[in-house]
C-alpha positions in Angstrom: -148.8 -91.5 10.5 -151.7 -91.0 8.1 -150.7 -91.0 4.5 -152.7 -90.4 1.4 -151.6 -90.8 -2.2 -153.1 -87.6 -3.5 -151.8 -86.9 -7.0 -150.1 -88.2 -10.1 -148.2 -85.8 -12.3 -147.1 -85.8 -16.0 -145.3 -83.3 -18.2 -146.6 -82.4 -21.6 -146.7 -79.5 -24.1 -150.1 -80.8 -25.0 -151.7 -80.0 -21.6 -154.8 -78.3 -23.1 -155.5 -81.4 -25.3 -154.9 -83.8 -22.4 -157.1 -81.7 -20.2 -160.0 -82.2 -22.6 -159.2 -85.9 -23.1 -159.2 -86.8 -19.4 -162.3 -84.7 -18.6 -164.2 -86.0 -21.6 -163.3 -89.7 -21.3 -163.1 -90.2 -17.5 -165.1 -87.4 -16.1 -162.3 -85.8 -14.1 -163.1 -82.4 -12.8 -161.0 -79.3 -13.3 -159.6 -77.2 -10.5 -161.0 -73.7 -10.1 -157.4 -72.4 -9.7 -156.1 -73.7 -13.0 -154.9 -70.8 -15.2 -154.4 -70.7 -19.0 -150.6 -70.8 -18.7 -150.0 -72.9 -15.6 -150.8 -76.4 -16.8 -153.8 -78.4 -15.7 -155.0 -79.6 -12.3 -157.9 -82.0 -12.6 -159.0 -84.9 -10.4 -161.4 -87.8 -9.8 -162.6 -86.4 -6.4 -159.9 -88.2 -4.4 -156.7 -88.2 -6.5 -155.5 -85.2 -8.6 -153.9 -85.3 -12.0 -151.4 -82.5 -12.5 -150.4 -81.9 -16.2 -147.3 -79.7 -16.1 -146.2 -77.7 -19.1 -143.0 -79.0 -20.7 -140.0 -76.8 -20.4 -136.6 -76.8 -22.3 -134.5 -79.7 -21.5 -137.3 -81.6 -19.7 -138.7 -84.9 -21.1 -142.4 -85.4 -21.5 -144.3 -88.2 -19.9 -145.4 -89.5 -16.5 -143.2 -87.7 -14.0 -144.0 -88.4 -10.3 -146.8 -89.0 -7.7 -147.5 -87.3 -4.5 -148.3 -88.3 -0.9 -149.9 -86.2 1.8 -148.9 -87.0 5.4 -149.9 -85.6 8.8 -146.4 -84.6 9.7 -143.5 -84.3 7.2 -141.0 -84.0 10.0 -141.8 -87.5 11.1 -141.2 -88.8 7.6 -137.9 -86.8 7.4 -136.7 -88.2 10.7 -137.4 -91.8 9.5 -135.6 -91.2 6.2 -132.7 -89.5 8.0 -132.1 -92.2 10.5 -133.0 -95.3 8.6 -132.6 -94.6 4.9 -129.6 -92.2 4.3 -130.0 -92.5 0.5 -133.4 -91.0 0.7 -133.3 -87.2 0.5 -135.6 -84.3 0.0 -135.6 -80.7 -1.3 -138.0 -77.7 -1.1 -140.1 -77.2 -4.2 -140.6 -73.8 -5.9 -143.4 -71.9 -4.1 -145.7 -72.0 -7.2 -146.1 -75.8 -7.1 -149.6 -76.6 -5.8 -149.7 -79.2 -3.1 -146.1 -80.2 -3.6 -144.1 -78.4 -0.9 -141.3 -81.1 -0.8 -139.9 -83.4 -3.4 -138.2 -86.5 -2.1 -136.6 -89.7 -3.4 -136.6 -93.2 -2.2 -133.4 -95.2 -1.9 -133.6 -96.3 -5.5 -134.0 -92.7 -6.8 -137.7 -92.8 -7.5 -139.1 -89.3 -7.0 -142.3 -88.4 -5.1 -143.8 -85.3 -3.7 -144.4 -85.0 0.0 -146.8 -82.5 1.7 -148.9 -81.9 4.7 -152.1 -80.0 5.2 -150.6 -77.0 6.9 -148.3 -76.1 3.9 -149.0 -72.6 2.6 -148.8 -73.5 -1.1 -151.7 -76.0 -1.1 -154.0 -75.2 -4.1 -155.8 -76.7 -7.0 -157.6 -80.0 -7.3 -155.7 -81.5 -4.5 -157.4 -79.1 -2.0 -160.7 -79.1 -3.7 -161.0 -82.9 -3.9 -163.9 -83.9 -1.7 -163.2 -87.6 -1.5 -166.3 -88.4 -3.4 -165.1 -90.1 -6.6 -167.0 -90.5 -9.8 -167.7 -93.8 -11.5 -164.3 -93.6 -13.2 -161.4 -93.1 -10.8 -157.7 -93.6 -10.2 -157.0 -97.1 -8.9 -153.2 -97.3 -8.8 -150.0 -95.8 -10.0 -147.2 -98.2 -10.9 -143.4 -97.6 -10.5 -140.5 -99.7 -12.0 -137.6 -100.1 -9.6 -134.5 -102.2 -9.3 -135.1 -103.3 -5.6 -138.8 -103.7 -5.2 -138.7 -105.6 -1.9 -136.5 -103.0 -0.3 -138.6 -100.1 -1.7 -141.8 -101.7 -0.4 -140.3 -101.8 3.1 -139.3 -98.1 2.7 -142.8 -97.0 1.9 -144.4 -99.0 4.5 -141.9 -97.9 7.1 -141.6 -94.2 6.3 -145.1 -93.5 5.1 -147.0 -96.3 6.8 -148.8 -97.5 3.6 -150.2 -100.9 4.0 -149.3 -103.8 1.9 -152.0 -106.0 0.3 -151.1 -109.6 -0.8 -150.2 -110.2 -4.4 -151.6 -113.1 -6.4 -149.6 -116.3 -7.2 -146.7 -115.5 -9.6 -147.2 -111.8 -9.2 -143.8 -110.2 -8.3 -145.3 -106.8 -7.6 -145.8 -105.2 -4.2 -149.1 -103.4 -3.7 -149.1 -100.6 -1.1 -152.4 -98.8 -0.3 -153.7 -95.9 1.7 -157.0 -97.6 1.8 -158.3 -96.2 -1.5 -155.4 -95.6 -3.8 -152.6 -98.1 -4.5 -148.9 -97.7 -5.2 -147.8 -100.8 -7.3 -144.0 -101.4 -7.1 -142.8 -103.5 -10.1 -139.4 -105.1 -10.5 -137.1 -103.5 -13.2 -134.8 -105.8 -15.1 -133.2 -105.0 -18.4 -134.0 -108.5 -19.6 -137.7 -107.5 -19.5 -137.2 -105.3 -22.5 -135.8 -107.7 -25.0 -137.2 -106.9 -28.4 -138.3 -103.4 -27.5 -137.1 -100.0 -26.4 -135.6 -100.1 -22.9 -137.6 -98.1 -20.4 -135.8 -96.5 -17.4 -136.9 -96.9 -13.8 -139.7 -94.7 -12.7 -143.4 -94.4 -13.3 -144.7 -97.0 -15.7 -148.4 -96.2 -15.9 -151.5 -95.4 -13.8 -154.7 -97.3 -13.7 -158.3 -96.0 -14.0 -161.1 -98.2 -12.5 -164.2 -97.9 -14.7 -167.7 -99.3 -14.7 -167.0 -101.2 -18.0 -163.9 -101.4 -20.0 -165.9 -102.1 -23.2 -167.9 -98.9 -22.5 -164.7 -96.9 -22.3 -163.6 -98.2 -25.7 -167.0 -97.3 -27.2 -166.6 -93.8 -25.6 -163.2 -93.4 -27.2 -164.7 -94.2 -30.6 -167.4 -91.6 -30.0 -164.9 -89.0 -28.6 -162.6 -89.4 -31.6 -165.5 -89.3 -34.0 -166.5 -85.9 -32.6 -162.9 -84.6 -32.2 -160.2 -86.5 -34.1 -157.3 -84.9 -32.1 -158.5 -86.8 -29.1 -157.3 -90.1 -30.7 -155.5 -92.5 -28.4 -152.0 -93.6 -29.6 -152.0 -97.1 -31.0 -150.5 -99.7 -28.7 -149.4 -103.2 -29.6 -148.7 -102.6 -33.3 -145.7 -104.3 -34.9 -143.2 -106.6 -33.1 -141.9 -104.0 -30.7 -145.4 -102.8 -29.9 -146.6 -106.3 -29.2 -143.6 -106.9 -26.9 -144.4 -103.8 -25.0 -148.0 -104.6 -24.6 -147.2 -108.2 -23.5 -144.8 -106.9 -20.9 -147.4 -104.4 -19.6 -150.0 -107.2 -19.1 -147.3 -109.5 -17.6 -146.2 -106.9 -15.1 -149.7 -105.6 -14.2 -152.1 -108.5 -13.9 -154.7 -106.1 -12.3 -155.2 -104.5 -15.7 -157.8 -105.7 -18.2 -156.7 -103.4 -21.0 -154.0 -100.8 -21.8 -154.4 -97.7 -23.8 -152.2 -94.6 -24.5 -153.5 -91.1 -24.2 -152.9 -88.6 -27.0 -149.4 -87.9 -25.7 -148.3 -91.5 -25.4 -148.8 -92.0 -21.6 -149.7 -95.5 -20.7 -153.1 -96.0 -19.0 -154.3 -99.3 -17.5 -158.1 -100.0 -17.4 -159.9 -102.3 -15.1 -163.5 -102.8 -14.1 -164.1 -102.0 -10.4 
């Protein structure tokens, strides 16, 4: 069953600001269907970034990722018969390219869709597959049972696992172009810092040069100060958080935070 990791979603009341940030810094392209009150759909040509408006009672931050398959009924049958803790629900009809929301057996949420669904819209449809020089490389998820979740995604969605390096506890599952990194969550990892819950940790953007991106950030902030990235690694807690990020994601060369505190990994590639 063909599977494609087709979008990453975040929630923010600053979606117009983040729209400008991601377009200016990484060259992501906007969807023609994005409206002034509906949040933001942009993409790298293969993977979409959906920035949803924050509503009452809903936390901000990285929220979920989405996968397109050839046949959702096949995925449902595999979850129903092999993974009873994995469930799914129909999404509201105004959600572009997110007809179904599902959870894996550890409660991590992902969108599931197929091409024939009627509410396909936005950057996820318009993506041509031709990515720019800065593009999504992976999305990373913290989970309590990474070995079992890796089996779930390879079994249900038929993502392929690529070998991890020596000492790397992560699982890396790929659709051939985009990777889902499954990282172990242990409360002991967060000694000396705020404890993060399970769920999405960060996404990674592959760039032609990490140093060039940092220069571009300086230039961008010089022209528009509200585009300033949030400092990362300051003070004892910040240093502990940054050290953990590098320890848990050896693929990343550098970490930054966007203007709404979302963690972004950068690597040359």
